[in-house]
N, C-alpha and C positions, 0 to 999 in steps of 0.2 A: 564703529558704531556700533554705542550701543540699540539692541535693538528686543525689546519688549514684544512678546507673541501672545493672545492670548487664547486659548480653542479652549471646547468642551470633549470636543474627539480625541480622545489622549490611549498610550495603553492603559489598560487591555483590553482594546479592543481592535478589532478587526477588520478593515478597509481602507478602501483606497487614501480619504481625507489622514487616516493616520498615517501611512504609508507615506504621501507626499511630506507633511510635515516633519516627522520625524528625522527624512531622510535631507530635509531642509533643515535643519538645526545642525543636523552634523558637521554640512560643506559649509553651512554659515560660521558654524566655531575653526573647520578647517581654511577658511578665506582670512580666519583674525577679527571676526564678529565676535561680540560678547553681549551671548542671550541670556533672556531671562524668560522662562515660562511663568504662564498662571492656566493649569489644566486641572480636572478635577481632583487629581491626583493629591492622597490626603484627606481632602476635602469630607462632609458630611452626602453625601447625596443620595439621590429616590432613585428606582427602575425606571426608567421611561415607557408611558401605556404605550401596550402594544406591544414591546420591543422591553423585553425585564434584563437584555443584555447590554441596555445603552444605561450607564446611570447619569444621575442629572444633578448638577452640583445648584439647587436653590438657599434664595434669600444672603447673598456673598458682597451685596454692592458693598459694605463695609469695608467687606475684609479688599475689595481686589481698587477699591477706590483707595486705600491706605496701601497697599502692594503697589501699585499707579504711582504715588507720589514715592514710597522710596526708593523706588527701581531711579525715578527721575533719566527713559530714555528718548536717547536720538530718535525713536521712529518706534512706534508703536504701529500691531497687524492684529484686530481682528479676524480671525481664521473663520470663529463658527457665528451664527444664527440663534445659538441655545442660551442658556442660564448667564453662564459665565460670560458670552458673548457682550451681553445686552446691557450686563453690568459695567463693561470696558466702555460702551459704546456710552450709554448716560453718564459717567465718571468724567470720559475724556473732552464731552460736549459739559458739563459742568466748571471742569478746569480750562477751558479754551483751547486743548488741543488738536490737532490735525491727527488723522489716523488715516490707514485703510484697511481695506477687506476684501474676504476673497468670498467667489459663492459656488460652494464644491459639493453640492446635491439642490438640488430637482424637488425641495419642497413640497409645490403641490405639486407633481404628480405622485409624489407621495404619501400626500394626508387625503386627496382625493382615492387612493388604492381602501384608505382605511376609512374612513368616519365621510358623509356627507357631506363637505365645504367645496363650495364651485373653485374653482382655480383662482380664478379674479380677486378672491378671497386674501387666499395663502402669496400673491405678486402683491400686491396692493401692499400688505405686511411685508413684503420681503425688500421692497423697493421703498418702505420708509424708511428698513431699518439698514440700508448700503446708502442712502441719499446723503447723512451726515458724514461721506469719508470723502477722503480727497481721486481716491483711485480704489476701483473696486476689481482685484484680479479673478481671470477667467482661464478658466482648460484651454480653449476652441474658439475657432475663429466664429464656428454655427453657435455657438452658449451667448457669442459677443452679438453674433445679429438678434437672434432668438430672446436676448434680456431689452433688446431695443424695441425691440416691438413693442414687449411690456412698457416701456418708458423708463429705462433704467440709463444714466449716464455717467459719464466718466469711467468709464472700462478700459480696460486693458486686457489684455493675453500674457499669461502666465504659464507656460508650455509643464511636460513634467521627463522626469529621467528612468533610467533601467540600470539594473546592476546587471552588467551582462556576463561580470566574469561568474555571478552564481546561477544566474539563467542561461545554459546555453544549451546546441542540442545533443553536446556530449554527456550531460549530469547525468543521462541514466539509460542503463536500456530497455526495448523494445517495452511492455508492460504485456503477461501473459492472459492477455483477455481478445476473443474473437475479434477481427479489426472489422473495420476502419475503429479504434479507437476513440469517442468522441470524447473530449472534457469540456466541466463549466468551472468556473473557482469564482468564491467570493458569495456574500451574504444569501443564504436559502430564505428568501423572503416574497412576500407578493410581489413588489413593486420591481422585483430584480425578473420575474415571469423567467422561471426555472421551469414552467411546467412546460411551456412552449417548448423548451427544450427536450423537456423526456416526453412529448409529447409527438416528437418530428419522426415518418416513416422513413426509417433509414437502418440502413440493419448494421452491426456493430457490435459495439459494447459501448454505453454511456456511462462517465462519471462526473460523480457530482464530488465536488472537497468546496467544504466550508457549514456552518452552521447559519442557524437564525429558527425565528419562529415559524413558520411552515418545513420545517427540516421533517419531522417525526410523522407529519402526514403524508406529504409527498415519499417518505420512506413506505412508508404503508398501502399508496397507493402507483408505486413503482418498483415494487418489486425485483420485477427483473434490472434495474438498474442500481449501479454503486454507488453507498453513496459513505463519504470514506471519515467523514467529520472535517474537523481544519486539519490545515497541516501547512509546517514550515520550512523555509529558509530550504538546506539540503534534501530536505524530502520532497514538499510542495515540487522542487526545479525535476528531480529525477520525475515526479510523477508527469509534468507534463511535458518533457526531452521524450518520453517513453511513449505520448499518445500522437495522432493520428493529425487532431485537427481541431483547435478550440472553438467552443460555440458561445456565444458572448449573447445570450439572451435581452439583455433589460431593456426596453424603450426609455429610460427616466433615469441617466447616468451622463454628466460634467464632462467626463474623459472616458472612464475606463481605463482606469493603472496597470489593470493583470491584461490588460489586450498587448500593451507591450512586453510584460512578463512571457505570455505565449510566442510574439517575435520572435524575442531572444533568444526563444528555443527551439526556434525552425520551426514551431507553427503557423499554416492558415488561419484566421478570422473566419468567422459566419459570423453575423449577425444581418441586423435589422438593418436599412440606411436609413437610421435615427440620429439626432447628437451623440456624440462620439465618439462613434464607428467610422461617420463620414468624416471626423479631421486624422482620425488614425491610421484609418485601413486604408490602403492601394486600391480599387475594385480593379477588381482580374492580375494582378498582381501578386499580394502582400492576404488577399481576405476577399472575400466574395459578398456580398452585402444583396441581402433581397428579401419581398416580403412572407416568401415564402420559403421560411425557415429551414424545410429541408432541402429547399433548393441552393440557398446558400450553405450549408452542409457539402451536399456534392460536389457544389461549383470551388469552391473550396478544396475538397479533398486532389483536386487536378493541377493544384499551386504548387512551383518550385520554389522546396519551403530555403533552399538558400536564399530568396530572396524576401522573406522574414527576416531571419539575421540581419542582411546587408542592412535594411533599413531601421533596425533596432537599435544598430550599432552606433545612428544617428542622432540619440534619444540621450543625451548624459546630464545625470546630478548637478554636473558646477554649471553645466553653462543655464540652466533652468534655475538655480540657486542665485549668480548671477543678475540673471530677470531680473527676480523676483528681489534684489536689493536696488537693483537701479527705480522701480518701478517706486520701494520704501523711500529711497535719497530723495524722490522727485516731491516727496510729503513727508520729510522730516518733520517732526514735534514742533517746531522753531521758538515753543516758546518756555518758560520754564515753566513745570510744573505746579500749580496751584496747590492750594492744599482744598482736601476734599470739604466742601459744601456745610455737609454734617458739623465736621467739626470745628470750621469759624463758627457757624450759628453757637455750635454750644460754649465757644469762651467768650463770646460775644454773649451772652444768657450768664455765664459764670460773672464775668463782670460786670456785671448791673445788676446781680445778686451780691458781690460783694467790690464794693466801689472802692 
């Protein structure tokens, strides 16, 4: 199947969305599908307000429409609600094409933490965006229930995978810090509630792996913590394997892919009982969920690490990708790509001028 995927989130960004899409594209190719990507790569971009590491490709409507026409895919998936996603949505509707979308990010909560915008306004905008899709793919059952409560329709589940060859308990030696070693991996930003982790009254060493707009402020205010910046591949795997517990303080994630990487490394997870952790962590078995993060950390430290690895082995990218393909197959484009409306109008004007 020829699959077109449009995403505003792509390399060099480092986040769960990019990891999910990258691994999915790799697996699609391995399964024999012909994948075509529209990303900000190679396009003129501007920094996202309040988050300069994210670059937005504005004013690409004609380019996206022309790309879609030239690609003529069997299935179109619009992965993000950013400028490229909006352009693809508009082009598909104008051309009479069916398409799917995915819901990766709790934008209402993200926006509310930065600007005085009521969540109901953000939910209305997102509901409008996804309403045009044949299917909207979500990471967990809890997210599906939550979005239904906010009036979303045509929701289906799309799980995730983890590289259990890279992330494993023997990926590195124990870290040379006073224990217990508590580690967070992810964006260092207000919506991730990293400060909740740093404030948790648990003895030992706290590691923060990642970067983001709140990094320098937190580094200055919590000098006792270790901030490593971004780490990738084997280096990241070694940090996880050498720690004692993974702390996931975010209340705004739809899945939390890094929790699977931690479990694959043999780390129990400490988190709040919210969307994301509720569907990933097995309470009292592979992690501890509690409204007091310090309580969750202490509870997770008492768990059997081998159980964490066993759970992670159940998550395979190939299975997740086959699920993704199944949803796309149910919503194939079905009709040939029509020429973009702008191009058709331009040609009509030309004919009138030059009969």
